[in-house]
C-alpha positions in Angstrom: 142.2 -1.8 -42.8 142.9 0.8 -40.2 140.4 3.6 -40.1 143.3 6.1 -40.4 144.3 4.7 -43.8 141.4 6.3 -45.7 142.4 9.6 -44.1 146.1 9.5 -44.4 147.1 7.2 -47.3 148.7 8.6 -50.4 148.0 5.3 -52.2 144.9 5.1 -54.4 142.2 3.2 -52.6 139.3 3.3 -55.0 140.4 0.2 -56.8 139.2 -1.8 -53.8 135.6 -1.2 -54.9 134.4 -3.3 -57.7 130.6 -2.7 -57.7 129.4 0.1 -60.0 128.4 3.4 -58.3 124.9 4.5 -57.7 123.8 7.8 -59.2 120.6 9.6 -58.0 119.3 12.1 -60.5 116.1 13.8 -61.3 115.1 17.4 -60.6 115.9 19.8 -57.7 113.1 19.9 -55.1 112.0 16.3 -55.9 113.1 14.6 -52.7 116.5 13.4 -53.9 118.3 14.6 -50.8 115.8 12.6 -48.7 116.4 9.5 -50.8 120.2 9.8 -50.6 120.0 10.0 -46.8 117.7 6.9 -46.7 120.1 5.0 -48.9 123.1 6.0 -46.8 121.4 4.4 -43.8 121.5 1.0 -45.4 124.3 -1.4 -44.4 125.7 -1.6 -47.9 125.8 1.9 -49.4 127.1 5.4 -48.9 125.5 8.1 -51.1 127.0 11.6 -51.0 124.3 14.2 -51.2 124.9 17.0 -53.7 128.3 16.2 -55.0 129.4 18.6 -57.8 132.9 17.6 -58.6 132.3 17.4 -62.3 130.7 20.9 -62.2 133.7 22.3 -60.3 136.1 20.8 -62.8 134.5 22.5 -65.7 136.2 25.7 -64.7 139.6 24.1 -65.4 141.1 23.9 -68.8 140.7 20.1 -69.2 138.6 18.2 -66.7 140.0 14.9 -68.1 143.6 16.0 -67.6 143.9 17.9 -64.3 147.1 19.7 -63.5 148.6 19.8 -60.0 147.2 23.3 -59.6 143.8 22.0 -60.5 144.1 19.1 -58.1 145.1 21.4 -55.2 142.2 23.8 -55.9 139.7 20.9 -56.1 141.1 19.4 -52.9 140.5 22.7 -51.2 136.9 22.7 -52.5 136.4 19.2 -51.2 137.7 20.2 -47.8 135.2 23.1 -47.4 132.4 20.8 -48.6 133.3 18.4 -45.8 133.7 21.3 -43.4 130.2 22.4 -44.2 128.8 18.9 -43.7 130.5 18.5 -40.4 129.1 21.8 -39.2 125.6 21.8 -40.5 124.7 18.2 -41.4 127.0 15.8 -39.5 124.6 12.8 -40.0 125.1 12.9 -43.7 128.9 12.0 -43.6 131.1 9.7 -41.6 132.1 10.9 -38.2 135.3 12.9 -38.8 136.8 16.1 -37.4 137.8 19.2 -39.3 141.4 18.1 -38.9 140.7 14.7 -40.4 138.8 16.4 -43.3 141.9 18.4 -44.0 144.2 15.4 -43.8 141.8 13.4 -46.0 141.6 15.9 -48.8 145.4 16.6 -48.7 146.2 12.9 -48.9 143.8 12.6 -51.9 145.6 15.4 -53.7 149.0 13.9 -52.9 148.0 10.6 -54.4 147.3 12.3 -57.8 150.1 14.8 -58.1 152.0 14.5 -61.4 149.5 11.9 -62.7 147.1 14.3 -64.6 143.9 12.4 -63.6 140.4 12.8 -64.9 137.7 14.4 -62.7 136.0 11.0 -62.2 139.2 9.5 -60.7 139.3 12.1 -58.0 135.6 11.6 -57.4 136.1 7.9 -57.1 138.9 8.3 -54.6 137.0 10.8 -52.5 133.8 8.7 -52.3 135.7 5.4 -51.9 137.5 6.8 -48.8 134.2 8.1 -47.3 132.7 4.6 -48.0 135.6 3.0 -46.2 135.2 5.3 -43.2 131.5 4.3 -43.2 132.3 0.6 -43.4 130.2 -0.1 -46.5 131.2 -1.9 -49.7 129.7 0.5 -52.2 129.3 4.2 -52.9 127.3 6.6 -55.0 126.3 10.2 -55.2 123.3 12.4 -55.7 123.4 15.2 -58.3 120.0 15.9 -59.9 121.4 17.6 -63.0 123.6 14.7 -63.9 120.7 13.3 -66.0 122.2 15.5 -68.8 125.4 13.5 -68.9 124.4 9.9 -67.9 126.0 8.4 -71.0 129.3 10.1 -70.3 129.1 9.0 -66.7 128.4 5.5 -67.8 131.5 5.6 -70.0 133.6 6.6 -67.0 131.9 4.1 -64.6 130.6 1.2 -66.8 127.4 -0.4 -65.4 126.3 2.5 -63.2 122.9 2.1 -61.5 120.8 5.1 -61.8 117.7 6.1 -59.8 115.6 8.7 -61.5 113.4 10.4 -59.0 110.3 12.1 -60.5 107.5 14.2 -59.1 104.4 16.0 -60.4 105.8 19.0 -62.3 103.3 21.3 -60.7 104.6 20.3 -57.3 108.1 20.8 -58.5 107.3 24.3 -59.6 105.7 25.3 -56.3 108.6 23.8 -54.3 111.2 25.7 -56.4 109.1 28.9 -56.2 108.8 28.7 -52.4 112.2 27.1 -51.6 113.5 28.1 -48.1 116.5 30.4 -48.2 118.8 27.8 -46.7 118.0 25.3 -49.4 118.2 27.4 -52.6 117.8 30.7 -54.4 114.4 31.7 -55.6 115.9 33.7 -58.4 116.6 30.4 -60.2 112.8 29.9 -60.5 110.9 30.4 -63.8 107.8 28.4 -64.7 108.6 28.1 -68.4 112.2 27.1 -67.9 111.4 24.7 -65.0 108.6 23.0 -67.0 110.9 22.5 -70.0 113.6 21.3 -67.7 111.3 18.7 -66.1 110.4 17.3 -69.5 114.0 17.4 -70.7 115.1 15.4 -67.6 112.3 12.8 -68.2 113.3 12.5 -71.8 117.0 12.0 -71.1 116.2 9.3 -68.4 113.9 7.5 -70.9 116.5 7.5 -73.6 119.1 6.1 -71.1 116.6 3.4 -70.1 116.1 2.4 -73.7 119.8 2.2 -74.4 120.8 0.6 -71.1 117.9 -1.5 -69.9 118.1 -2.6 -66.3 120.5 0.2 -65.3 117.9 2.8 -64.3 114.9 2.7 -62.0 112.1 5.3 -62.1 110.9 6.2 -58.6 107.9 8.4 -57.8 108.5 10.9 -55.0 105.0 10.5 -53.6 105.3 6.7 -53.5 108.7 6.9 -52.0 107.6 8.8 -48.9 104.3 6.9 -48.4 104.8 3.4 -49.5 107.2 0.9 -47.9 107.1 -1.3 -51.0 108.7 1.5 -53.0 111.6 1.6 -50.6 111.9 -2.2 -50.9 111.9 -2.0 -54.7 114.8 0.5 -54.6 116.8 -1.7 -52.3 116.1 -4.7 -54.6 117.2 -2.8 -57.6 120.5 -2.0 -55.9 120.8 -5.5 -54.4 121.2 -3.8 -51.0 120.0 -5.1 -47.6 117.1 -3.5 -45.9 117.4 -1.8 -42.5 115.1 -0.9 -39.7 116.5 2.6 -39.7 114.3 5.1 -41.4 113.6 8.9 -41.5 110.4 9.9 -39.9 110.5 13.6 -40.5 108.2 14.9 -43.2 109.9 15.7 -46.5 108.0 18.8 -47.6 108.6 22.5 -48.4 105.4 23.5 -46.7 105.5 21.9 -43.3 104.9 25.1 -41.4 102.4 26.8 -43.6 99.5 26.0 -45.9 100.3 24.7 -49.3 100.0 27.5 -51.9 98.1 27.1 -55.2 99.8 27.6 -58.5 98.9 30.6 -60.6 97.0 30.0 -63.9 100.2 30.7 -65.9 102.2 28.2 -63.9 99.5 25.6 -64.3 99.4 26.1 -68.0 103.2 26.0 -68.3 103.4 22.6 -66.6 100.4 21.2 -68.5 101.8 22.4 -71.9 105.5 21.8 -71.7 105.3 18.6 -69.6 102.2 17.0 -71.2 104.1 14.1 -72.8 106.0 13.2 -69.6 102.9 13.7 -67.4 101.0 11.3 -69.6 103.9 8.8 -69.6 104.4 8.9 -65.8 100.7 9.0 -64.9 100.3 12.5 -63.6 97.1 14.5 -63.9 97.3 17.4 -66.3 94.8 19.7 -64.5 94.4 21.2 -61.1 93.2 24.2 -59.1 94.8 27.6 -59.5 94.7 30.7 -57.4 95.3 33.8 -59.5 96.3 34.6 -63.1 99.8 35.5 -61.9 100.9 37.8 -64.7 102.7 40.2 -62.4 104.5 37.3 -60.7 105.5 35.9 -64.1 107.0 39.2 -65.2 108.9 39.7 -61.9 110.4 36.2 -61.8 111.4 36.6 -65.5 113.4 39.7 -64.7 115.0 38.1 -61.6 115.8 34.9 -63.5 117.5 36.7 -66.4 119.5 38.9 -64.1 120.7 36.1 -61.9 121.9 33.8 -64.7 123.4 36.6 -66.8 125.5 37.6 -63.8 126.6 34.0 -63.1 127.5 33.4 -66.8 129.6 36.5 -66.8 131.5 35.8 -63.6 131.9 32.0 -63.5 133.4 29.8 -66.1 131.8 26.5 -64.9 128.4 28.3 -64.9 128.9 29.2 -68.5 129.7 25.6 -69.5 126.8 24.2 -67.5 124.5 26.8 -69.1 125.6 25.8 -72.6 125.2 22.1 -71.7 121.7 22.8 -70.4 120.7 24.8 -73.5 122.0 22.1 -75.8 119.8 19.5 -73.9 116.8 21.8 -74.1 117.1 22.7 -77.8 117.9 19.1 -79.0 115.1 17.7 -81.0 116.8 14.3 -81.3 117.1 11.6 -78.7 119.7 12.7 -76.1 122.0 9.7 -76.9 
C-alpha cells in the first residue's frame, strides 16, 4: 500500500487489522506514558499516548451514533492532537507534516459522513491509519482512566489485551501533588480522592481479570523501569518481538530535586483507603512522613473542589466523566 493511502483515502482501512487492540490503563503518574513509548518502539505495535476519543465523544448527544456535525468536530480535535504531537513530541507519532495531519483527519471524516458511526469506529480508523504509517501490524492506545469501562471497550473490541500499570499509592500521591506544570494541573490532586481512585482502579482491573482470564497483565512500575525481565514479560503477553531500542532517560517526577516526603495525613490516606490493594500487590503500608500537613490538606481540598465544580459547570463531557467516576467509587459491588 502506498504511504499516501492512509493519509488521503476515504475508504475505511481499519478492517485490514485483525489482531485485537492493546489498551494501557492504570493511574495517572504511574509511568503509562513511558510504557506506551517503549511499546511503540517495538517492530509490531503502535500505541498512541493519551488518546481521549471516548471522552471527547461524551459531549455529543449519542457517542454510539455520531452525526456529520459530531464527526467534523471530532476530526478537528484529532487534527489539533496530531498538531500538538508534531510540534512538541514528534517521536511519539509517525513522521507526518501539519498538512498531512489535516489531510488525514479530513479523509477520516469523509469516510464516515452519513454513516452515523460509533466513537470506537472512528478511533479504530484513526489508529489503524497511524499504524499503517508506522508500518506495524497492530495498534493500541494508552488512557489510564479507561479502567472504568474495560468491559464496554471489550464489547466494542472483543479480545482486547489490557496492561494495567500499578505503582505504590504513596508514590502516586507524591507524583500527582508535585506534577510539573507541563504534565498536569496540581488542582486535580487530593489525597483522599486519589487514594480511593487508586483502590478503585485496582478493583476494576481485578474484576476484569477474573471475568476475562488471560486478557490482562498486571505490571509494576518499579519493575518495569529496573528489570529487563519485566519488559520481556510484557512483550511475551502481547506476542510482540523484542527490540534493541530502549529509552534510557529516567522516568521520574523528581529528577532535578530531592524526593519529598508525604505528610502524615497523606500517608494515612494511602494506608487506609488502599490497604486491600497494597496487600494484594505487595506494597508496604508504612513509611516515613515529614509534617502533619493539615494546612496543606485544607488548601488542596479548596482548590480541588473549585476546579472540578468549574469543569462540571462548563463542560458536558466532564460532567459525564465525573458521574462515571462517582459511580465507580460508590459501587460496593464488583464492577462487572
